[in-house]
C-alpha positions in Angstrom: 24.2 185.5 174.3 27.2 185.0 171.9 25.5 186.1 168.7 25.3 189.9 168.5 23.6 189.9 165.0 20.6 187.9 163.9 21.2 184.9 161.6 18.2 185.8 159.6 15.7 188.6 159.5 12.9 186.2 159.2 13.1 183.2 161.6 10.3 180.8 162.4 9.5 180.0 166.1 10.8 176.5 165.6 14.1 177.7 164.1 14.4 180.2 166.9 14.0 177.4 169.4 16.9 175.5 167.6 19.1 178.6 167.9 18.4 179.0 171.6 19.2 175.3 172.3 22.3 175.4 170.1 23.7 178.5 171.9 22.5 178.1 175.4 24.9 179.4 178.1 25.7 176.0 179.5 27.5 174.9 176.3 26.9 174.1 172.7 24.1 171.7 171.7 25.6 170.0 168.7 22.4 168.2 167.8 20.6 171.5 167.6 23.5 172.8 165.4 22.9 169.8 163.1 19.2 170.5 162.8 20.0 174.1 162.0 22.5 173.2 159.3 19.8 170.9 157.7 17.2 173.7 158.0 19.5 176.3 156.3 20.5 173.8 153.6 16.9 172.9 152.7 15.8 176.6 152.6 18.9 177.7 150.6 20.2 180.1 153.3 24.0 179.8 152.7 24.9 183.0 154.6 23.3 181.9 157.8 24.8 178.4 157.5 28.3 179.9 157.1 27.7 182.1 160.1 26.8 179.1 162.2 29.9 177.2 161.0 32.0 180.2 161.9 30.6 179.9 165.5 31.9 176.3 165.6 35.3 177.4 164.5 35.4 180.3 167.0 34.9 177.8 169.8 37.5 175.3 168.3 34.8 172.7 167.9 35.8 169.8 165.6 32.5 168.4 164.3 31.9 164.7 164.7 30.4 162.4 162.1 26.8 163.6 162.4 27.4 167.4 162.5 30.2 167.1 159.8 27.8 165.2 157.5 25.3 168.1 157.7 28.1 170.6 156.9 29.4 168.4 154.0 25.9 168.2 152.6 25.5 172.0 152.8 28.8 172.8 151.1 28.2 170.2 148.4 24.7 171.5 147.7 26.3 175.0 147.2 28.9 173.5 144.9 31.8 174.2 147.4 33.3 170.8 147.2 36.7 171.9 148.4 35.3 173.2 151.6 33.2 170.0 152.0 36.3 167.9 151.7 38.1 170.1 154.2 35.3 169.4 156.7 35.5 165.7 155.9 39.3 165.6 156.4 39.0 167.1 159.9 36.6 164.5 161.2 38.6 162.6 163.9 37.2 159.1 163.4 35.1 158.8 160.3 32.2 156.4 160.1 30.0 155.3 157.1 27.6 158.2 157.6 30.4 160.7 157.0 31.8 158.9 154.0 28.4 158.6 152.5 27.8 162.4 152.9 30.8 163.2 150.7 30.0 160.4 148.3 26.5 161.7 147.8 27.9 165.2 147.4 30.2 164.1 144.6 27.5 162.0 143.0 25.0 164.9 143.0 27.6 167.1 141.2 28.2 164.2 138.7 31.9 163.9 139.7 32.0 160.3 138.8 35.8 159.7 138.8 36.1 161.4 142.2 33.2 159.3 143.5 35.0 156.1 142.6 38.3 157.4 144.0 36.6 158.2 147.3 35.0 154.8 147.4 38.4 153.2 146.8 39.8 155.3 149.7 36.8 154.3 151.9 37.6 150.6 151.3 41.3 151.2 152.0 40.6 152.9 155.4 39.9 149.4 156.9 38.1 151.1 159.9 35.7 148.8 161.8 33.2 151.8 161.8 33.3 152.0 158.0 31.1 149.5 156.1 29.4 150.4 152.8 25.6 150.3 152.8 22.9 150.8 150.1 23.5 154.6 150.0 27.2 153.9 149.3 26.5 151.5 146.5 23.9 153.9 145.0 26.6 156.5 144.5 29.1 154.0 143.1 26.5 152.6 140.7 25.6 156.1 139.4 29.4 156.8 138.9 29.8 153.6 137.0 26.8 154.5 134.8 28.3 157.9 134.1 31.7 156.6 133.0 33.0 154.2 130.3 35.6 152.5 132.5 35.6 149.1 130.9 34.4 145.8 132.1 37.2 145.1 134.6 36.0 147.8 137.0 32.4 146.6 136.6 33.4 143.0 137.4 35.3 144.2 140.5 32.3 146.1 141.8 30.1 143.1 140.9 32.3 140.8 143.0 32.1 143.4 145.9 28.3 143.4 145.6 28.1 139.7 145.8 30.5 139.4 148.7 28.7 142.0 150.7 25.2 141.0 150.1 24.0 143.9 148.0 22.7 141.7 145.3 19.2 141.8 146.7 19.1 145.5 146.2 17.2 145.9 142.9 18.7 149.4 142.2 22.2 148.0 142.4 21.4 145.0 140.2 19.7 147.3 137.6 22.7 149.6 137.5 25.1 146.7 137.0 23.0 145.4 134.1 23.0 148.9 132.5 26.8 149.2 132.8 27.5 145.7 131.5 25.3 146.5 128.5 27.2 149.7 127.8 30.5 147.8 127.8 29.2 145.3 125.2 28.9 142.6 127.9 25.2 141.8 127.3 25.8 138.2 128.2 26.8 139.3 131.7 23.9 141.6 131.9 21.4 138.9 130.9 22.9 136.5 133.5 22.2 139.2 136.1 18.7 139.7 134.8 17.9 136.0 134.8 19.0 135.6 138.5 16.9 138.5 139.8 14.3 137.1 142.3 12.0 140.0 141.3 12.1 142.4 138.4 10.6 145.9 138.2 10.0 148.1 135.2 13.6 149.4 135.4 15.0 145.8 135.3 13.1 145.0 132.1 13.9 148.3 130.5 17.6 148.1 131.4 17.9 144.7 129.7 15.8 145.5 126.7 17.6 148.8 126.2 20.9 147.0 126.6 20.1 144.6 123.9 18.9 147.4 121.6 22.1 149.5 122.1 24.4 146.5 121.7 22.9 145.6 118.3 21.2 142.4 119.6 17.9 143.3 117.9 16.4 139.8 117.8 17.0 139.3 121.5 15.6 142.8 122.2 12.3 142.0 120.5 12.1 138.5 122.0 12.5 139.9 125.5 9.8 142.5 124.8 7.4 139.6 123.9 8.3 138.0 127.2 7.5 141.3 129.0 4.1 141.4 127.3 3.3 138.0 128.9 4.4 139.2 132.3 1.7 139.6 134.9 3.4 142.1 137.2 5.0 144.5 134.7 3.8 146.0 131.5 5.9 147.9 128.8 5.9 151.7 129.1 7.1 154.5 126.8 10.8 153.8 127.7 10.4 150.1 126.7 8.7 151.1 123.4 11.5 153.5 122.4 14.2 150.8 122.9 12.2 148.2 120.9 11.4 150.7 118.1 15.0 151.6 117.8 15.8 147.9 117.4 13.1 147.7 114.7 14.6 150.7 112.9 18.1 149.1 112.9 16.8 145.7 111.7 14.3 147.3 109.3 11.5 145.3 110.9 8.4 147.2 109.9 5.9 144.5 111.0 7.2 144.2 114.5 7.4 148.0 114.8 3.8 148.3 113.8 2.9 145.8 116.5 4.6 148.1 119.0 2.7 151.1 117.6 -0.6 149.2 118.0 0.3 148.3 121.6 0.9 152.0 122.3 -2.5 153.0 120.9 -4.4 150.2 122.7 -2.6 150.8 126.0 -3.4 154.6 125.8 0.3 155.4 126.5 0.8 159.1 126.2 2.8 160.0 123.1 5.7 162.2 123.8 8.4 163.6 121.5 10.7 160.6 122.0 8.0 158.1 121.0 7.0 160.2 118.0 10.6 160.4 116.9 11.1 156.6 117.3 8.0 155.9 115.2 8.9 158.4 112.5 12.4 156.8 112.4 10.8 153.4 112.0 8.4 154.3 109.1 11.0 156.4 107.3 13.7 153.7 107.5 11.3 151.1 106.2 10.1 153.4 103.3 6.6 154.1 104.7 7.0 157.8 104.1 3.2 158.5 104.1 3.0 157.2 107.7 6.2 159.0 108.7 5.1 162.3 107.2 1.6 162.0 108.8 3.2 161.6 112.3 5.6 164.4 111.5 3.0 166.8 110.4 0.7 165.9 113.3 3.3 166.8 116.0 2.7 170.0 117.9 6.3 170.2 119.1 9.3 168.9 117.1 12.9 168.8 118.1 16.2 168.2 116.2 15.8 164.4 116.4 12.4 164.6 114.7 13.9 166.3 111.7 16.9 164.1 111.8 14.8 160.9 111.8 12.9 161.9 108.6 16.1 163.2 106.9 17.9 159.9 107.7 15.0 157.9 106.3 15.0 159.8 103.0 18.7 159.5 102.7 18.7 155.8 103.4 16.4 155.3 100.4 18.3 157.7 98.2 15.8 160.6 98.2 18.4 163.2 98.7 16.3 166.1 97.4 13.4 165.3 99.7 15.8 165.1 102.6 17.2 168.5 101.7 13.6 169.9 101.6 12.9 168.6 105.1 16.3 170.0 106.3 15.5 173.5 104.9 12.0 173.4 106.5 13.6 173.9 109.9 14.5 177.5 110.5 16.7 177.0 113.5 19.1 174.2 112.5 20.9 172.1 115.1 24.2 170.3 114.9 22.5 166.9 114.9 20.4 167.8 111.7 23.5 169.1 110.0 25.2 165.8 110.8 22.3 163.8 109.5 22.5 165.7 106.2 26.3 165.3 105.9 26.2 161.6 106.8 23.4 161.1 104.2 25.3 162.8 101.5 28.3 160.5 102.0 26.0 157.5 102.1 24.6 158.5 98.7 28.1 159.2 97.2 27.5 162.9 97.2 31.0 163.5 98.5 31.5 167.0 97.3 28.1 168.0 98.6 29.0 166.6 102.0 32.2 168.7 102.2 30.3 171.8 101.0 27.7 171.2 103.8 30.5 171.2 106.4 31.6 174.6 105.1 28.1 175.9 105.2 27.6 174.6 108.6 30.7 176.3 109.9 29.6 179.6 108.2 26.4 179.3 110.3 28.4 179.3 113.5 28.4 175.5 114.2 31.6 173.7 115.2 32.1 170.2 113.9 31.9 167.5 116.6 32.9 163.8 116.7 29.8 162.8 114.6 30.5 165.5 112.0 34.1 164.4 111.7 33.5 160.7 111.5 30.8 161.4 108.8 32.8 163.7 106.6 36.2 161.8 106.7 35.0 159.1 104.3 34.4 161.9 101.8 37.9 163.0 102.2 39.2 159.5 101.8 37.1 159.1 98.6 39.1 161.9 97.0 42.4 160.5 98.6 43.0 164.1 99.8 45.8 163.5 102.3 46.3 167.2 103.0 42.7 167.8 104.1 42.8 164.5 106.0 45.8 165.7 108.0 44.1 169.1 108.7 41.0 167.3 110.1 43.2 165.1 112.2 44.9 168.1 113.6 41.5 169.6 114.4 40.5 166.5 116.3 43.7 166.6 118.4 43.3 170.4 119.1 39.7 169.8 120.2 40.3 166.6 122.2 38.2 164.6 119.8 41.0 162.1 119.0 39.9 159.9 121.9 36.7 159.0 120.1 37.0 155.5 118.5 34.8 156.4 115.6 36.9 159.5 114.8 40.1 157.6 115.2 38.8 154.8 113.0 37.8 157.3 110.3 41.2 158.9 110.4 42.9 155.5 110.1 40.7 154.7 107.1 41.4 158.1 105.5 45.2 157.8 106.0 45.2 154.2 104.7 43.2 155.1 101.5 45.6 158.1 101.0 48.6 155.8 101.1 49.8 157.2 104.5 50.0 153.8 106.3 52.6 155.1 108.9 50.1 157.8 109.9 47.3 155.2 110.3 49.6 153.1 112.4 50.5 156.1 114.6 46.8 157.0 115.2 46.2 153.4 116.2 49.2 153.3 118.5 48.1 156.5 120.3 44.6 155.3 120.9 44.0 154.7 124.6 41.0 152.4 124.2 41.7 149.9 121.6 38.3 148.4 120.9 37.3 145.8 118.3 36.3 148.6 115.9 39.7 150.3 115.9 41.6 146.9 115.7 39.5 146.1 112.6 40.3 149.5 111.1 44.0 149.0 111.2 43.8 145.4 110.0 41.7 146.6 107.1 44.2 149.4 106.4 47.0 146.9 105.9 44.7 144.5 104.0 43.9 147.3 101.5 47.6 147.6 100.8 48.0 143.8 100.3 50.2 143.3 103.4 48.8 140.0 104.6 51.6 139.3 107.1 51.0 142.5 109.1 47.2 142.1 108.9 47.5 138.5 110.3 50.0 139.6 112.9 47.6 142.3 114.1 44.7 139.9 114.1 46.7 137.5 116.3 47.8 140.3 118.6 44.2 141.5 119.0 43.1 138.0 120.0 46.0 137.8 122.4 44.9 141.0 124.1 41.5 139.4 124.9 39.4 141.0 122.2 37.3 138.6 120.2 36.9 139.2 116.4 33.5 139.7 114.7 32.4 139.1 111.2 33.9 142.4 109.9 37.3 141.6 111.4 37.3 138.2 109.6 36.4 139.9 106.3 39.3 142.3 106.7 41.9 139.6 107.4 40.6 137.3 104.7 40.7 140.2 102.2 44.4 140.7 103.1 45.0 137.0 102.4 43.2 137.3 99.1 45.3 140.2 97.9 48.5 138.4 98.9 47.7 134.9 97.9 48.3 133.5 101.4 46.2 130.4 101.0 47.1 128.1 103.9 46.8 130.9 106.5 43.5 132.0 105.0 42.1 128.4 105.2 43.2 128.2 108.9 41.4 131.4 109.8 38.3 130.6 107.8 38.0 127.1 109.2 38.4 128.5 112.8 35.5 130.9 112.5 32.7 128.8 113.8 34.5 126.1 115.9 36.7 128.6 117.8 34.8 131.9 117.7 31.2 130.8 117.1 30.8 132.9 114.0 29.0 131.3 111.0 30.8 132.3 107.8 28.7 134.8 105.8 28.5 135.4 102.0 31.3 138.0 102.4 33.6 135.5 104.0 32.9 132.8 101.3 33.6 135.5 98.7 37.0 136.3 100.3 37.9 132.7 100.5 36.9 132.0 96.9 39.0 135.0 96.0 42.0 133.6 97.9 41.8 130.3 96.1 41.1 131.8 92.7 44.0 134.2 92.8 46.3 131.3 93.7 45.0 129.4 90.7 43.3 126.7 92.8 40.0 127.0 90.9 38.9 123.4 91.6 39.0 124.0 95.3 37.2 127.3 94.9 34.4 125.7 92.9 34.1 122.9 95.5 33.9 125.5 98.3 31.0 127.2 96.5 29.3 123.8 95.8 29.5 122.9 99.5 28.3 126.3 100.9 25.7 126.1 103.6 24.1 129.2 102.3 23.0 130.3 98.8 26.1 131.7 96.9 25.7 135.4 96.0 26.9 137.4 93.1 30.0 138.4 95.0 31.0 134.8 95.5 30.5 133.9 91.9 32.2 137.1 90.8 35.3 136.1 92.7 35.4 132.8 90.8 34.8 134.6 87.5 37.8 136.8 88.3 39.9 133.7 89.1 38.8 132.1 85.8 39.9 135.3 84.0 43.3 135.3 85.6 43.8 131.5 84.8 42.3 132.0 81.3 39.9 129.2 82.0 37.2 130.0 79.3 34.8 127.2 80.0 34.7 127.8 83.8 34.4 131.5 83.1 31.4 130.9 80.7 29.7 128.7 83.3 30.0 131.3 86.0 29.1 134.2 83.7 25.9 132.5 82.7 25.0 132.2 86.4 25.9 135.8 87.1 23.8 137.0 84.2 20.8 135.5 86.0 21.8 137.1 89.3 22.8 140.6 88.3 22.2 141.3 84.6 23.1 145.0 84.9 26.6 144.5 86.2 28.8 145.8 83.4 32.0 144.4 85.0 30.9 140.8 84.4 30.4 141.5 80.6 33.8 143.2 80.3 35.6 140.3 82.1 33.9 137.6 80.0 34.5 139.5 76.7 38.2 140.0 77.5 38.4 136.3 78.4 37.0 135.2 75.1 39.4 137.7 73.3 42.4 136.3 75.1 41.5 132.9 73.8 41.0 134.1 70.3 37.2 133.4 70.3 36.3 136.7 68.7 32.7 135.9 67.7 31.8 134.9 71.2 33.4 138.1 72.6 31.3 140.2 70.2 28.2 138.4 71.3 28.9 139.3 74.9 29.4 142.9 74.0 26.2 142.8 71.9 24.3 141.3 74.8 25.5 144.1 77.0 24.3 146.7 74.5 20.9 145.0 74.2 20.5 145.3 78.0 21.2 149.0 77.6 24.5 149.0 79.5 27.8 150.7 78.9 30.9 150.6 80.9 31.3 153.5 83.3 34.8 155.0 82.7 37.1 154.9 85.8 38.0 158.2 87.3 41.4 158.9 89.0 42.4 161.8 91.2 45.8 163.4 91.8 46.6 166.1 94.4 49.0 168.8 93.3 50.0 172.2 94.6 47.2 173.6 92.4 44.5 171.4 94.1 42.7 168.2 93.3 42.5 167.1 89.6 40.3 164.3 88.3 40.6 162.5 84.9 39.3 159.5 83.0 41.0 157.2 80.5 42.3 159.1 77.4 41.2 162.4 79.0 42.3 165.5 77.1 40.6 168.1 79.2 43.6 169.1 81.2 45.5 172.2 80.0 48.8 170.3 80.3 47.5 167.2 78.3 50.4 167.2 75.8 53.0 167.2 78.5 51.2 164.4 80.4 51.0 162.1 77.4 54.6 162.9 76.4 55.7 161.7 79.9 53.4 158.7 79.6 54.9 157.7 76.3 58.3 157.9 77.8 57.4 155.6 80.7 55.9 153.1 78.2 59.1 153.2 76.3 61.1 152.5 79.4 58.9 149.6 80.2 59.4 148.0 76.8 63.2 148.4 77.2 62.9 146.5 80.5 61.2 143.6 78.7 57.5 144.3 79.6 55.0 143.4 76.9 51.9 145.6 76.4 48.8 143.6 75.6 46.0 145.8 74.1 42.6 144.6 75.1 39.7 144.9 72.7 37.8 146.8 75.4 38.3 150.3 74.1 38.8 151.9 77.5 41.3 149.6 79.1 45.0 148.8 78.6 46.5 146.0 80.7 50.2 145.9 81.3 51.4 142.3 81.3 
């Protein structure tokens, strides 16, 4: 007998039989070796398996596909992938079984990139003994699902699936649907779904979840109704969570309550995820009594539970109640901190948001991508370029700069702080230029009134194969409005639906009216409003009022102002514009009437606040502010600047509005 020491102190009779057959004197029984490796792998006996492998090496045995596959499986299970790959490399002629063994090993260890690379090498081997099967595709699909590799790779794999007849495998089809949905290709996912000869619960949930995550909330709810009518499959808890999330995002309380009733009638067990989804729904829709009842009735809560209620209160402006819920939780999590910080920014509590980040760090939490993308708008609100650069440096050091939402927030912060070159640099360095980040850089140049660059970026984006959405059109039309580029704006606006399938919204009409009004083409602007396919909003009419003010067209201004008074009687800006318009025309009595009407409504103009960053920190001030310790020096310099302007021929026109001075 070759083995002088026992492989294990406790060996069953069956295992002992394998050992005897594996090591009989006439030679090595490799089949018995394979069964032993499987036995030791299943029972987590790594020392014995390695001893057995050592015996093979001692006798210079190069394992074939079957035995090598057992060894590969053992080493992968014990997280020794380097050794597994070494065994794989030494197989003389690899077959599908051996390739699959290593693919499964990588897949189990969630090494998605390596899985796809190995699959690519498998295809490149061109061996007649190597042909992918369902096990191969299962590993590839899992790797695709674990990565965000873009739609090109998904389409390549899809073509391979179709060519090799794997389309009938429901698991493969479901994985492809999920991946397409994650890549914002819900159309491709739906095409796959519609062509499935049979659908299981995973098929329905993949498509419904894909719609929900992609923001196609109407389609998500419609497909859920179709599922209810299906005879073979009924919605489960996973389905309900996806649909409820769609209801939350679309503030559809009625539909969400239908889902809640279905859960009760179907006796589906309520777990934490379902409770969280329902609390999120009721809180978002302002039904805090229902949300609180569910919240208080939960025996076990997690960070999402608290975050859902906090977000609901923040959405409706109940900041103090959100803070109370936040303080209820003794062991805070990063997600609840992020919910509070985001809510503070949403409610214009910018200083509080920044203070919370400091408190969070003092408690031992490190900001993540959600924290950074939430707090950066507060930094841009104060135009604090120094802090913006510090946060950007933090994102680079911690490898967060790849995140499109962080990159977008940095671009926005730099743009609002006047650091356009920095915004452009962040955009240029972004590896994955999605629609979101393209829109951010277009908006950055639009805010600075550079229509030519904005339009150039817009065209470049389309040339790269990315289709614009409504937000992108708002950005580029805003740029045209600031610069008075009428013809190009008309061309873009008129192409929205015929070319891109996007119906112009109120925002787009407001931008276009602004473009025409600023260019003095008030008749065209009024005709555009008259021919709108949707009801004009206060924004649209406000753009025309501004245009009338610039053109000093009192009659048009009066007509628009009267309409705006019906729409938004509490907007002080409309009163100020109209009063100034009357004053410019010398119609003093009518100007006084407008101001009197404003006082009767109980309104007063909120003074504008400006910030300036110096070496001493951030300073804020309002018109005619005298609170700064260096007030005399500031006004002395201001008087000097005004004197220089007069020398250059500029005429100062004092408005009757006591808090404004326009330089003409």
